[in-house]
Structures are given as C-alpha cells and as structure tokens.
FIKEKE-568360 format. One record per atom (N, C-alpha, C): x, y, z; atom name; residue in one letter; residue number from 0. Coordinates in steps of 0.001 Angstrom, whole numbers. Each point is the difference from the previous one (the first is absolute). Layout:
N
x;y;z;at;aa;i
X;Y;Z;CA;A;NUM
...
//
This chain:
131
x;y;z;at;aa;i
-61610;55390;-29257;N;X;0
429;1123;802;CA;X;0
1463;291;-304;C;X;0
283;1204;-370;N;X;1
1345;422;-347;CA;X;1
703;531;1254;C;X;1
1073;-664;412;N;X;2
736;419;1192;CA;X;2
1265;774;-343;C;X;2
246;231;-1292;N;X;3
1183;748;-402;CA;X;3
-208;1486;265;C;X;3
1063;711;336;N;X;4
-137;1440;225;CA;X;4
-330;707;-1313;C;X;4
-588;1164;53;N;X;5
-351;723;-1236;CA;X;5
1251;418;-757;C;X;5
-170;166;-1302;N;X;6
1125;436;-816;CA;X;6
701;-1141;-701;C;X;6
-475;-1204;119;N;X;7
590;-1125;-722;CA;X;7
1267;-557;614;C;X;7
394;462;1167;N;X;8
1204;-510;653;CA;X;8
-399;-1165;897;C;X;8
617;-1163;-237;N;X;9
-324;-1167;800;CA;X;9
829;-35;1269;C;X;9
-516;-714;980;N;X;10
762;-210;1227;CA;X;10
1209;-851;-335;C;X;10
1116;329;563;N;X;11
1231;-737;-256;CA;X;11
2;-1271;830;C;X;11
46;-1136;-669;N;X;12
26;-1278;699;CA;X;12
1456;-446;153;C;X;12
594;352;1099;N;X;13
1373;-399;287;CA;X;13
-34;-1421;548;C;X;13
839;-893;-538;N;X;14
-4;-1367;522;CA;X;14
412;-23;1459;C;X;14
-657;-850;761;N;X;15
260;-65;1436;CA;X;15
11;-1455;432;C;X;15
1124;-448;505;N;X;16
133;-1358;512;CA;X;16
-447;6;1460;C;X;16
-1061;-734;282;N;X;17
-550;4;1355;CA;X;17
997;-518;1026;C;X;17
821;-962;-404;N;X;18
949;-601;949;CA;X;18
1179;903;310;C;X;18
422;830;-965;N;X;19
1253;730;175;CA;X;19
-138;1511;-44;C;X;19
-1170;524;-240;N;X;20
-150;1443;-205;CA;X;20
515;815;1194;C;X;20
-266;-456;1202;N;X;21
419;753;1188;CA;X;21
1516;-24;193;C;X;21
688;-978;-569;N;X;22
1441;-153;229;CA;X;22
853;516;-1151;C;X;22
-613;432;-1089;N;X;23
768;472;-1146;CA;X;23
382;1467;172;C;X;23
1198;321;-443;N;X;24
462;1383;28;CA;X;24
-642;764;-1158;C;X;24
27;1324;49;N;X;25
-555;770;-1131;CA;X;25
683;-310;-1329;C;X;25
1305;-291;39;N;X;26
710;-355;-1233;CA;X;26
-519;-1322;-553;C;X;26
-234;-965;893;N;X;27
-523;-1297;-440;CA;X;27
-1424;133;-528;C;X;27
-803;872;625;N;X;28
-1354;235;-497;CA;X;28
30;629;-1388;C;X;28
930;926;-217;N;X;29
132;621;-1316;CA;X;29
443;-1021;-1039;C;X;29
926;-889;395;N;X;30
456;-1053;-905;CA;X;30
-1149;-941;-348;C;X;30
-805;-340;998;N;X;31
-1150;-868;-220;CA;X;31
-978;637;-976;C;X;31
-288;1276;193;N;X;32
-934;696;-889;CA;X;32
549;100;-1421;C;X;32
1312;153;-128;N;X;33
600;119;-1325;CA;X;33
37;-1341;-725;C;X;33
202;-1084;718;N;X;34
122;-1322;-623;CA;X;34
-1333;-681;-246;C;X;34
-1056;436;687;N;X;35
-1298;-650;-128;CA;X;35
-643;385;-1332;C;X;35
-345;-993;-844;N;X;36
-601;321;-1301;CA;X;36
-1412;568;165;C;X;36
-317;1017;-779;N;X;37
-1296;663;76;CA;X;37
-939;-650;-1011;C;X;37
-1136;-433;450;N;X;38
-1001;-612;-876;CA;X;38
72;-1511;50;C;X;38
-1159;-609;-188;N;X;39
-63;-1460;91;CA;X;39
710;-694;-1153;C;X;39
-51;588;-1186;N;X;40
703;-586;-1135;CA;X;40
1505;31;237;C;X;40
515;1090;526;N;X;41
1427;115;298;CA;X;41
392;-969;1118;C;X;41
-875;-183;981;N;X;42
281;-944;1081;CA;X;42
44;-1430;-530;C;X;42
-936;-342;-888;N;X;43
-5;-1345;-579;CA;X;43
1248;-215;-853;C;X;43
393;1008;-779;N;X;44
1211;-98;-812;CA;X;44
1235;-134;890;C;X;44
25;725;1128;N;X;45
1113;-101;941;CA;X;45
113;-1414;559;C;X;45
-1139;-574;400;N;X;46
16;-1370;529;CA;X;46
415;-1002;-1065;C;X;46
-451;191;-1235;N;X;47
418;-891;-1085;CA;X;47
1509;85;-212;C;X;47
548;1205;74;N;X;48
1452;157;-155;CA;X;48
742;-679;1146;C;X;48
-537;86;1218;N;X;49
644;-628;1154;CA;X;49
-31;-1527;-93;C;X;49
-1025;-536;-654;N;X;50
-127;-1454;-129;CA;X;50
412;-474;-1387;C;X;50
853;767;-678;N;X;51
568;-345;-1304;CA;X;51
-1063;-317;-1040;C;X;51
-1119;708;49;N;X;52
-1046;-171;-995;CA;X;52
-783;-1292;112;C;X;52
143;-711;1115;N;X;53
-712;-1262;191;CA;X;53
-1436;307;446;C;X;53
-893;31;-973;N;X;54
-1384;393;257;CA;X;54
-712;-1010;878;C;X;54
222;-1280;-244;N;X;55
-708;-1022;789;CA;X;55
440;27;1466;C;X;55
1281;238;262;N;X;56
480;97;1380;CA;X;56
-604;1217;700;C;X;56
-46;1131;-689;N;X;57
-596;1198;567;CA;X;57
-1495;-196;249;C;X;57
-658;-723;-884;N;X;58
-1428;-274;186;CA;X;58
-239;-815;1264;C;X;58
882;-950;273;N;X;59
-129;-797;1231;CA;X;59
211;884;1220;C;X;59
1003;874;-34;N;X;60
263;890;1127;CA;X;60
-1160;958;252;C;X;60
-636;465;-1074;N;X;61
-1095;956;141;CA;X;61
-1348;-682;215;C;X;61
-54;-1307;-199;N;X;62
-1244;-728;206;CA;X;62
-1017;250;-1100;C;X;62
463;147;-1216;N;X;63
-884;235;-1132;CA;X;63
485;-819;-1185;C;X;63
-617;156;-1148;N;X;64
377;-768;-1181;CA;X;64
1105;709;-775;C;X;64
720;-779;-799;N;X;65
1049;582;-838;CA;X;65
-607;962;-1009;C;X;65
-1200;-311;-470;N;X;66
-686;876;-946;CA;X;66
-281;1373;632;C;X;66
-406;7;1261;N;X;67
-269;1263;689;CA;X;67
1282;809;177;C;X;67
1099;-666;317;N;X;68
1280;701;151;CA;X;68
399;633;-1322;C;X;68
-113;-762;-1088;N;X;69
338;500;-1332;CA;X;69
-891;1195;-362;C;X;69
-1281;-119;292;N;X;70
-959;1048;-331;CA;X;70
303;1286;777;C;X;70
295;-125;1290;N;X;71
260;1187;812;CA;X;71
1366;609;-313;C;X;71
949;-807;-430;N;X;72
1302;539;-387;CA;X;72
-110;801;-1297;C;X;72
-955;-370;-860;N;X;73
-210;718;-1260;CA;X;73
-1027;1111;126;C;X;73
-517;194;1184;N;X;74
-1061;973;266;CA;X;74
-1278;-448;-682;C;X;74
-557;-1033;566;N;X;75
-1234;-558;-529;CA;X;75
-1179;931;164;C;X;75
-1125;-433;-522;N;X;76
-1219;805;10;CA;X;76
-480;271;1422;C;X;76
-40;-1036;838;N;X;77
-471;157;1368;CA;X;77
1180;129;962;C;X;77
-82;875;988;N;X;78
1082;97;991;CA;X;78
-39;-1209;934;C;X;78
1108;-294;666;N;X;79
-3;-1129;942;CA;X;79
-958;254;1152;C;X;79
-529;-1080;552;N;X;80
-921;109;1121;CA;X;80
709;418;1273;C;X;80
-772;232;1037;N;X;81
536;495;1266;CA;X;81
993;-980;612;C;X;81
-328;-1289;19;N;X;82
896;-994;585;CA;X;82
1323;-43;-751;C;X;82
-59;10;-1333;N;X;83
1220;-38;-802;CA;X;83
806;1282;168;C;X;83
-660;1144;120;N;X;84
725;1252;220;CA;X;84
748;-21;1321;C;X;84
-634;-535;1037;N;X;85
669;-72;1310;CA;X;85
1201;-941;-31;C;X;85
-157;-1154;-642;N;X;86
1109;-956;-89;CA;X;86
1128;594;-831;C;X;86
-344;651;-1088;N;X;87
996;621;-872;CA;X;87
771;1084;758;C;X;87
-716;844;723;N;X;88
616;1074;798;CA;X;88
965;-580;1030;C;X;88
-436;-1039;723;N;X;89
819;-607;1048;CA;X;89
1250;-643;-581;C;X;89
-148;-703;-1138;N;X;90
1142;-661;-628;CA;X;90
1055;1014;-446;C;X;90
-457;1080;-641;N;X;91
935;1024;-463;CA;X;91
656;677;1195;C;X;91
-783;286;1025;N;X;92
543;654;1191;CA;X;92
1051;-878;677;C;X;92
-200;-1318;22;N;X;93
988;-904;585;CA;X;93
1316;19;-764;C;X;93
-58;256;-1304;N;X;94
1216;26;-811;CA;X;94
682;1367;-19;C;X;94
-691;1044;454;N;X;95
538;1352;-93;CA;X;95
335;601;1366;C;X;95
-736;-359;1037;N;X;96
167;596;1324;CA;X;96
1392;-313;573;C;X;96
754;1018;424;N;X;97
1328;-255;577;CA;X;97
-58;-868;1249;C;X;97
-1030;128;811;N;X;98
-140;-838;1197;CA;X;98
-234;-1457;-366;C;X;98
-855;-240;-990;N;X;99
-259;-1374;-452;CA;X;99
1251;-614;-620;C;X;99
742;809;-756;N;X;100
1239;-494;-607;CA;X;100
1023;-375;1070;C;X;100
98;812;1054;N;X;101
937;-297;1082;CA;X;101
-430;-1273;742;C;X;101
-1310;-128;253;N;X;102
-497;-1216;662;CA;X;102
295;-1236;-833;C;X;102
-191;114;-1317;N;X;103
248;-1133;-885;CA;X;103
1480;-371;-21;C;X;103
882;991;23;N;X;104
1440;-261;8;CA;X;104
415;-707;1288;C;X;104
-558;426;1128;N;X;105
308;-645;1281;CA;X;105
-475;-1445;-9;C;X;105
-1212;-232;-500;N;X;106
-544;-1361;-42;CA;X;106
805;-897;-940;C;X;106
456;535;-1134;N;X;107
835;-790;-908;CA;X;107
1341;-341;640;C;X;107
586;926;762;N;X;108
1261;-277;693;CA;X;108
-197;-1090;1043;C;X;108
-1100;70;749;N;X;109
-284;-1041;986;CA;X;109
-187;-1360;-668;C;X;109
-709;-5;-1126;N;X;110
-237;-1258;-694;CA;X;110
1294;-586;-536;C;X;110
893;833;-516;N;X;111
1279;-512;-502;CA;X;111
858;-546;1143;C;X;111
-53;646;1165;N;X;112
721;-523;1169;CA;X;112
-569;-1347;428;C;X;112
-1340;-116;7;N;X;113
-629;-1285;338;CA;X;113
402;-1086;-979;C;X;113
2;340;-1274;N;X;114
380;-981;-1013;CA;X;114
1452;-432;152;C;X;114
887;956;348;N;X;115
1418;-335;189;CA;X;115
175;-912;1213;C;X;115
-710;284;1093;N;X;116
85;-868;1182;CA;X;116
-544;-1393;-305;C;X;116
-1089;-47;-726;N;X;117
-606;-1282;-356;CA;X;117
932;-816;-897;C;X;117
661;668;-936;N;X;118
932;-690;-891;CA;X;118
1225;-485;768;C;X;118
440;743;1010;N;X;119
1168;-410;787;CA;X;119
-322;-1210;869;C;X;119
-1232;-110;468;N;X;120
-385;-1150;828;CA;X;120
-194;-1261;-817;C;X;120
-394;152;-1252;N;X;121
-285;-1144;-854;CA;X;121
1306;-677;-418;C;X;121
97;-1320;169;N;X;122
1232;-688;-430;CA;X;122
77;-26;-1532;C;X;122
1240;-6;-499;N;X;123
219;-61;-1445;CA;X;123
-277;-1426;-451;C;X;123
-725;-143;-1072;N;X;124
-336;-1340;-509;CA;X;124
1245;-700;-525;C;X;124
77;-1272;277;N;X;125
1114;-805;-500;CA;X;125
1161;-113;963;C;X;125
21;801;1051;N;X;126
1082;-74;981;CA;X;126
-580;-299;1373;C;X;126
732;-762;755;N;X;127
-416;-303;1357;CA;X;127
360;1182;897;C;X;127
-825;307;990;N;X;128
347;1098;921;CA;X;128
1247;-336;801;C;X;128
813;984;316;N;X;129
1255;-174;729;CA;X;129
-267;90;1506;C;X;129
-603;-1014;556;N;X;130
-235;-21;1441;CA;X;130
1002;-838;703;C;X;130
//
C-alpha cells in the first residue's frame, strides 16, 4: 500500500525528540532538522564519525555485528531491519538534539563535581592525614 501523496513527493520526516520536542524553540527545531543526517547510510556514517571510525564499538552500541555496521555504512544490499533503524535513529537524535546535548552537559558537570568532591575526601597516598 502506497501512503505517499501523488506526484512523487514524499512526506517530510522531520526528526522529533520525544523527550524535548515540546520544550524546543522554533530555532532549535530548525537547527535539529538541519543537523540531522538524511538517510540511514548518512546516519551510520555520522555515528562512525562521532565514534572515530571504531566499528566494533558502534556495533556494540547498536546491538548488531561489526559486519552489519560496515555493510550499512557502505549501503549494503539489504536495508537495516526495523529494530536497527529505531536504535540508529535514537542514537543520532541523542547526538544532534539541542535538548539532549544540554541534558548531557548538565550531567557531565554534575559528574565532574562529584569526582572533585570524592577526590578531595580521599587522603593522598604516602602522607598521614593532618588531624
């Protein structure tokens, strides 16, 4: 069943982050649409670039084999399955969505503060505490 409108024009699939879509400004939505790679091959290439070309690491993140990642990055004969398409979409959206990027920055700041507090509480090796 063909659900595309007549005339060969496809429906525009604008990326939409379920967690942040309601809170993003129109400028942020435009930025998201501009930065989101179009097509599964472009999305796989984008993820490979983000992970410095480490195919085996990307395969673990996507839950598939390194061979499948290589095949889909080169535009293999068969398209990725539904599960892999959903994981690929979510991974790319997490790296491109301004809301996800802001959440990640906040979490990294909190983690660095925790690490600094933990390091300050830990005594330095080789010296007795000054109590």
